[in-house]
MARLOZA-404743 format. One record per residue (C-alpha): residue number from 0; x, y, z. Coordinates in steps of 0.001 Angstrom, whole numbers, plus 500000, padded with zeros to 6 digits. Example, Ala and Ser with C-alpha at 12.3 -4.5 7.8 and 13.67 -1.06 7.14 Angstrom:
2
> 0;512300;495500;507800;
> 1;513670;498940;507140;
end
This chain:
452
> 0;350141;792628;839824;
> 1;346851;793580;841478;
> 2;345507;796999;842324;
> 3;346206;797791;845977;
> 4;343430;800365;846371;
> 5;340567;797906;846798;
> 6;342548;795801;849270;
> 7;343433;798877;851326;
> 8;339809;799984;851333;
> 9;338715;796553;852578;
> 10;341391;796581;855299;
> 11;340524;800111;856422;
> 12;336819;799294;856647;
> 13;337507;796142;858641;
> 14;339879;797973;860976;
> 15;337344;800721;861646;
> 16;334611;798159;862301;
> 17;336884;796239;864681;
> 18;337742;799355;866687;
> 19;334118;800494;866775;
> 20;333061;797101;868136;
> 21;335678;796733;870869;
> 22;333260;797718;873612;
> 23;330857;794887;872806;
> 24;333229;792266;871386;
> 25;334514;789389;873579;
> 26;337681;790345;875418;
> 27;339097;786859;874813;
> 28;339072;785244;871367;
> 29;336337;782555;871307;
> 30;337382;780690;868125;
> 31;339279;777429;868377;
> 32;342608;776871;866651;
> 33;341047;773974;864737;
> 34;338294;776210;863366;
> 35;340752;778825;862170;
> 36;343038;776219;860626;
> 37;340073;774850;858709;
> 38;339095;778298;857427;
> 39;342585;779537;856621;
> 40;344443;776382;855611;
> 41;344590;774074;852628;
> 42;347204;773802;849876;
> 43;348689;776954;848382;
> 44;347281;777371;844873;
> 45;349447;777627;841784;
> 46;347792;780860;840706;
> 47;347635;784064;842660;
> 48;344471;785573;844142;
> 49;343392;789219;843736;
> 50;344536;791318;846672;
> 51;341052;792423;847732;
> 52;339840;788799;847861;
> 53;342907;787806;849893;
> 54;341987;790452;852459;
> 55;338318;789474;852474;
> 56;339258;785826;853030;
> 57;341741;786749;855755;
> 58;339152;788812;857622;
> 59;336655;785963;857438;
> 60;339230;783355;858352;
> 61;340377;785004;861590;
> 62;336837;785676;862793;
> 63;336691;784989;866519;
> 64;340455;784596;866738;
> 65;341406;788166;867673;
> 66;341763;788980;871369;
> 67;340304;792266;872534;
> 68;343714;793417;873792;
> 69;343257;796695;871941;
> 70;340220;797420;874122;
> 71;339641;798421;877713;
> 72;338850;795062;879368;
> 73;342013;793105;878676;
> 74;343908;792583;881925;
> 75;345790;789336;881269;
> 76;349207;790745;880427;
> 77;350940;794114;880228;
> 78;349544;794976;876817;
> 79;348559;798524;875994;
> 80;345912;799552;873513;
> 81;346930;801641;870531;
> 82;346452;805390;870491;
> 83;344666;806717;867390;
> 84;347539;808866;866137;
> 85;350027;806071;866754;
> 86;347878;803549;864891;
> 87;347459;805912;861942;
> 88;351199;806580;861899;
> 89;351835;802842;861898;
> 90;349575;802410;858876;
> 91;351618;805062;857109;
> 92;354801;803312;858234;
> 93;353685;800225;856318;
> 94;352638;802238;853297;
> 95;355889;804221;853202;
> 96;357828;800942;853673;
> 97;361118;802489;854754;
> 98;364152;800522;855931;
> 99;365044;802566;858992;
> 100;368497;801082;859466;
> 101;370250;803841;857538;
> 102;369446;807502;857022;
> 103;370095;807166;853288;
> 104;367354;804511;853110;
> 105;364873;806450;855254;
> 106;365742;810127;855815;
> 107;362440;811118;857441;
> 108;362364;808008;859612;
> 109;365868;808795;860853;
> 110;364965;812340;861857;
> 111;361666;811339;863487;
> 112;363352;808577;865492;
> 113;366081;810958;866629;
> 114;363495;813475;867851;
> 115;361325;810820;869503;
> 116;364345;809421;871338;
> 117;365112;812832;872788;
> 118;361502;813265;873895;
> 119;361488;809818;875513;
> 120;364580;810591;877581;
> 121;363028;813856;878676;
> 122;359666;812318;879641;
> 123;361347;809458;881504;
> 124;363842;811706;883261;
> 125;366892;809885;881895;
> 126;370229;811568;881164;
> 127;370045;813713;878040;
> 128;373465;812369;877050;
> 129;372284;808744;877054;
> 130;372084;806855;873766;
> 131;368945;804986;872769;
> 132;367584;802363;870408;
> 133;364121;801388;869201;
> 134;363999;797599;868925;
> 135;361376;794852;868675;
> 136;360522;794660;872370;
> 137;361945;794581;875865;
> 138;363592;791232;875097;
> 139;365882;792842;872531;
> 140;366165;796002;874632;
> 141;367699;793816;877353;
> 142;370029;792224;874818;
> 143;371097;795643;873524;
> 144;371705;797117;876969;
> 145;373437;794025;878334;
> 146;375685;793848;875263;
> 147;376824;797373;876115;
> 148;377269;796297;879734;
> 149;379337;793277;878677;
> 150;381579;795475;876541;
> 151;382077;798023;879325;
> 152;382791;795723;882269;
> 153;385209;793606;880240;
> 154;386976;796724;878964;
> 155;387485;797791;882570;
> 156;389038;794373;883190;
> 157;391400;794876;880238;
> 158;389556;792668;877755;
> 159;388338;793770;874294;
> 160;385285;791575;873695;
> 161;384679;793026;870222;
> 162;388119;791898;869090;
> 163;388732;788804;871188;
> 164;385252;787430;871922;
> 165;384344;785637;875130;
> 166;386721;782648;874961;
> 167;389302;783275;877666;
> 168;387622;786465;878868;
> 169;387335;787181;882596;
> 170;384062;785584;883764;
> 171;381261;788062;884437;
> 172;378886;787616;887363;
> 173;375331;788854;886877;
> 174;373475;789676;890088;
> 175;369740;789901;889402;
> 176;366523;790445;891317;
> 177;365258;786973;892233;
> 178;361791;787699;890820;
> 179;363080;789120;887534;
> 180;361334;788607;884202;
> 181;362608;785629;882209;
> 182;363513;787913;879286;
> 183;366586;788962;881284;
> 184;367753;785341;881468;
> 185;367193;784812;877751;
> 186;369064;788003;876848;
> 187;372012;786758;878894;
> 188;371926;783413;877066;
> 189;371901;785175;873711;
> 190;374985;787109;874790;
> 191;376954;784022;875775;
> 192;376392;784062;879527;
> 193;375814;780603;880930;
> 194;373154;779992;883550;
> 195;375857;779603;886181;
> 196;376939;783216;885674;
> 197;373615;784476;887037;
> 198;373119;784812;890777;
> 199;369513;785359;891870;
> 200;369263;787888;894689;
> 201;366676;787067;897341;
> 202;363905;789622;897748;
> 203;361865;790543;900796;
> 204;358110;790344;901200;
> 205;357972;793661;899318;
> 206;359629;792121;896251;
> 207;362743;794298;896607;
> 208;366409;793447;896962;
> 209;367756;794627;900309;
> 210;371002;796662;900330;
> 211;372671;794115;902633;
> 212;371798;791326;900201;
> 213;373352;793166;897272;
> 214;376407;794199;899296;
> 215;377132;790594;900281;
> 216;376740;789387;896674;
> 217;379012;792140;895373;
> 218;381667;791228;897915;
> 219;381500;787563;896896;
> 220;381706;788195;893132;
> 221;385173;787247;891831;
> 222;385451;789542;888817;
> 223;383450;791925;886585;
> 224;379849;792367;887726;
> 225;376570;793391;886103;
> 226;373614;794078;888410;
> 227;370071;793752;887016;
> 228;367309;795437;889007;
> 229;363550;795612;888458;
> 230;361200;798534;887927;
> 231;357733;797012;888000;
> 232;357438;793349;888886;
> 233;354952;791776;886473;
> 234;352904;790271;889332;
> 235;352947;792950;892001;
> 236;354387;796085;890401;
> 237;357217;796128;892972;
> 238;360248;798310;892212;
> 239;363727;797946;893643;
> 240;365173;800686;895869;
> 241;367331;802280;893202;
> 242;368392;805214;895336;
> 243;370038;802774;897768;
> 244;371139;799960;895452;
> 245;372586;801772;892429;
> 246;375264;803767;894327;
> 247;376181;800609;896228;
> 248;376694;798663;893005;
> 249;378583;801449;891280;
> 250;380923;801865;894244;
> 251;381886;798223;893671;
> 252;382559;798903;889973;
> 253;379441;797139;888707;
> 254;377262;798109;885757;
> 255;373608;798556;886760;
> 256;370894;797570;884308;
> 257;367177;798130;884918;
> 258;364277;796067;883606;
> 259;361701;798820;883297;
> 260;359434;797159;880724;
> 261;356490;799116;882105;
> 262;357680;800410;885486;
> 263;360095;802923;883981;
> 264;357039;804884;882844;
> 265;356251;805709;886478;
> 266;358902;808402;886005;
> 267;356431;810305;883840;
> 268;353880;810602;886675;
> 269;354296;813028;889568;
> 270;352070;810725;891653;
> 271;354080;807572;891040;
> 272;357608;808866;890374;
> 273;358722;808180;893921;
> 274;358296;804427;893326;
> 275;361348;804522;891053;
> 276;363370;807248;892771;
> 277;367045;806992;891860;
> 278;366454;804964;888703;
> 279;368155;807666;886651;
> 280;371455;806748;888366;
> 281;371658;803377;886558;
> 282;373789;802609;883493;
> 283;371107;801178;881205;
> 284;367345;800862;881037;
> 285;365073;798574;878989;
> 286;361413;799349;878421;
> 287;358570;799107;875922;
> 288;356530;801664;874027;
> 289;353877;799062;873175;
> 290;353056;798711;876849;
> 291;352366;801943;878698;
> 292;352890;804364;875818;
> 293;350221;802451;873873;
> 294;351936;802239;870488;
> 295;351295;799293;868156;
> 296;353427;796180;868425;
> 297;356342;795894;868174;
> 298;358416;798591;869855;
> 299;360996;798145;872603;
> 300;363183;800881;874063;
> 301;366832;800630;875096;
> 302;368689;803474;876802;
> 303;372393;803454;877718;
> 304;374187;806066;879803;
> 305;377519;805236;878119;
> 306;377054;805841;874375;
> 307;380623;804692;873653;
> 308;379959;801221;875088;
> 309;376528;801076;873409;
> 310;377883;801942;869988;
> 311;380877;799646;870325;
> 312;378562;796719;871071;
> 313;376234;797338;868114;
> 314;377914;799287;865311;
> 315;378687;797830;861900;
> 316;379983;799311;858651;
> 317;380731;798252;855099;
> 318;382006;799984;852008;
> 319;378553;800124;850422;
> 320;376857;801822;853384;
> 321;376333;805526;852721;
> 322;376801;807322;856044;
> 323;375779;810948;856507;
> 324;378093;812960;858730;
> 325;375218;814861;860361;
> 326;372906;811847;860798;
> 327;372190;809462;863651;
> 328;372561;806063;862000;
> 329;370232;803582;863734;
> 330;372396;800665;862609;
> 331;375030;801888;865083;
> 332;372695;801448;868057;
> 333;370466;798457;867337;
> 334;371007;794724;866697;
> 335;369028;795055;863468;
> 336;370142;796019;860002;
> 337;366856;795982;858122;
> 338;364277;797361;860519;
> 339;360792;798811;860665;
> 340;360520;802584;861079;
> 341;359091;802333;864610;
> 342;359870;805961;865322;
> 343;356805;807217;863420;
> 344;354347;805528;865805;
> 345;356349;806563;868886;
> 346;356552;810161;867691;
> 347;352802;810217;867036;
> 348;351933;808758;870461;
> 349;354123;811267;872288;
> 350;352637;814179;870374;
> 351;349039;813007;870801;
> 352;349397;812685;874577;
> 353;351952;815301;875509;
> 354;353665;815181;878889;
> 355;350426;815796;880805;
> 356;348521;813178;878842;
> 357;351154;810514;879490;
> 358;351061;811243;883224;
> 359;347259;811191;883271;
> 360;347134;807853;881431;
> 361;349586;806265;883865;
> 362;347671;807595;886869;
> 363;344379;806400;885400;
> 364;345690;802883;884771;
> 365;347002;802665;888342;
> 366;343656;803836;889720;
> 367;341773;801270;887643;
> 368;344137;798481;888730;
> 369;343559;799391;892379;
> 370;339783;799491;891871;
> 371;339808;796071;890203;
> 372;342079;794583;892848;
> 373;340023;795797;895789;
> 374;336678;795224;894060;
> 375;337402;791640;893025;
> 376;339377;790890;896174;
> 377;336362;791812;898321;
> 378;334062;789304;896600;
> 379;333153;786114;898504;
> 380;335571;783362;897493;
> 381;338268;785810;896381;
> 382;341436;786966;898116;
> 383;343610;789965;897272;
> 384;346955;788205;897296;
> 385;349388;790983;896339;
> 386;349314;794624;895357;
> 387;348040;796780;893966;
> 388;351435;798114;892994;
> 389;351467;800580;890114;
> 390;349154;798922;887545;
> 391;349548;795314;888746;
> 392;347859;793098;891354;
> 393;347144;789450;892141;
> 394;343854;787863;893245;
> 395;343430;784222;894234;
> 396;340345;782000;894198;
> 397;342080;779178;896041;
> 398;342056;775833;894314;
> 399;339496;777103;891795;
> 400;341684;779935;890465;
> 401;342352;778526;886996;
> 402;338750;777403;886575;
> 403;337470;780848;887532;
> 404;339828;782521;885064;
> 405;338656;780199;882306;
> 406;334995;780954;883038;
> 407;335598;784716;883122;
> 408;337390;784605;879786;
> 409;334717;782372;878235;
> 410;332075;784892;879273;
> 411;333741;787546;877120;
> 412;333338;790526;879451;
> 413;337015;790572;880426;
> 414;340240;788668;879901;
> 415;342671;787654;882652;
> 416;345696;785388;882868;
> 417;347004;783095;885572;
> 418;350362;782916;887307;
> 419;352090;781088;890126;
> 420;353437;783497;892723;
> 421;355376;782229;895694;
> 422;353789;778819;895417;
> 423;350183;779945;894957;
> 424;348051;780142;891832;
> 425;346660;783590;891212;
> 426;344866;785717;888634;
> 427;346909;788641;887338;
> 428;345354;792080;887077;
> 429;347267;794287;884663;
> 430;345872;797598;883407;
> 431;347856;799228;880614;
> 432;345350;800515;878058;
> 433;344383;804122;877464;
> 434;340896;802812;876645;
> 435;340091;801351;880080;
> 436;337336;803301;881859;
> 437;335524;803190;885188;
> 438;332652;801537;883334;
> 439;335017;798779;882156;
> 440;336127;798252;885761;
> 441;332515;798000;886977;
> 442;331562;795584;884181;
> 443;334560;793417;884993;
> 444;333890;793234;888708;
> 445;330263;792333;887959;
> 446;331399;789596;885557;
> 447;333739;788070;888127;
> 448;330980;788227;890757;
> 449;328618;786388;888406;
> 450;331169;783632;887815;
> 451;331813;783210;891522;
end
């Protein structure tokens, strides 16, 4: 057994140095995989190594292999930075090492998560009576919400999926926005839905499903229906017309699920709330805290308007599980048994920002995304292809798009990612970090100009 103090001191010093250097460090990791394998690999020794040396070697081994996604010039994907209080709370989460599946295992974690969940529903304008779960990410938030949806729509059709499974059950049709995120498809696969159960709904030039399109699909569906809509397309930021679509779907007896990985957070901003008007009418919502709330990875959010269906889809019990009558047992609401106490970091982020700070951060990110989109799009050889919508936009450099992205990233001033949107290659602009400033925007535009 080695003394942990020296190792923790080494880790803390390295973490502080990393954060202090974010403004000057490359936004994209310059090290090759081969170089890191050479530094970090080799056979595992028979004898152990002192903890402080392990940390020293790890820090040296990953040199150049850490993206600057915690900084203000990372625009490749929807990745937030990490707020100081949330990061510190996450360090404590590791030190406290609580299993937050049961209150008996983690009393403080249970209470903090319960409080944070209530605050999240309030900030996002969701029904106070809705249930919630903190999971690994939006992927598992989809799985959690859609499991509740599966339970509910089959129960309405007279089928108990918890008791009888899916064999012989009435087939469920899933109607989904045609430009949905692939995590929705994978969640459906995990839940036993075949690809043929999913019907992609065509979207207009604005990226939204038209009411007539949904109405026709609902009329054609032969049995139970789940509708999956989008709040924040990952390319353009487009949001479906929830005020029109949700009542239409519910009138047909469908369950409405919303992919709000980042777009749900528009509810927290008075300036951008209208983009998701009516979203509160849905039956379930999936989102992330590690995106626009800027908590550390990993932290997904699942909300369900029908707590009975949510609990029925997730709950588990055994004779050795101590259950407190006055506690909210996380194991009843999540697909995990042993789980990290994610509530500490969420609680800390919400308290550090407050309602006004969350709104200001969202507004700021949207402003920076618009400035980047218009600034880069106006450069010779560039074209603003789509957006800005919320904090997302697309810029194209024609046939040179991927080469331009590679050169920008190699330069280190900023990091972008590529995508194919409606048959054209484009560079994604995604601004999600609390750290991004006007100076970061100016530096980035200048870097792109230099490459062009």
